[in-house]
Structure formats: structure tokens, C-alpha cells
C-alpha positions, 0 to 999 in steps of 0.5 A, a space after each residue: 415788119 411782118 409778124 410770124 403766124 402759128 406755132 414756132 417749129 419744134 427744134 427736136 422735130 426739125 433736127 430729127 427730120 433733117 437726119 431722116 429719122 421717123 421718130 423723135 423724143 419730145 421734151 413734153 410728154 403726151 397728155 394722154 399716155 405720158 410717153 414722149 416718143 413722137 412721129 416726125 411726120 405729124 408730131 403724133 404720139 407713137 403709143 397713142 397711135 398704136 393704141 388707136 390701131 389696136 382698138 380699131 382692129 379689136 372692134 372689127 368682126 371676123 368678116 371685116 378682119 378677113 377683108 383687112 387681111 386680104 388688103 394687107 396681103 395684096 399690099 405686101 405682094 405689091 411691095 415685094 414685087 416692086 422691090 424685086 424690080 429694083 434689085 
């Protein structure tokens, strides 16, 4: 008999993935922030991911923010164009 390797699958995450959800409530709170809302895709803490993004954005200077804003707008325009072609 072959032994299984790695961590056993989380049943809460597996159920959320099966249901097509983006988030799930884990039974254990995050070690850093104490919340239990996690992403199904990578089991990462939602609150910590938002905090990291906010900190990363706050560290940008005005020129870098302008570049990021332009990239975000281009991505938005492309997404809107894709949605119009499917309607």
C-alpha cells in the first residue's frame, strides 16, 4: 500500500470549489489577522491579501501610480470590448 503525500485536502475548500465559489470560511483563523475568509484558488487569507495590496499601492510614487492607472484602464477597456463581442 502506498502512503499519501502532502497535506490532506481541506473539505471546506473542496466543497466551495465544487460549488464554484471564490471564497470559503476556514475552520482555523489566519495567524496574522485572525479572520477566516480565504480564497478557494490558493487558500490565501482575503484580508491579508487586501492589506498587502494596499501597502504595495501606498509605497508607489506618483509616476508609478500613473503607470498602474493606465495599465488598469487598458485592461478594463479590453474586458469591456470582450464582453461586447459576446453579447
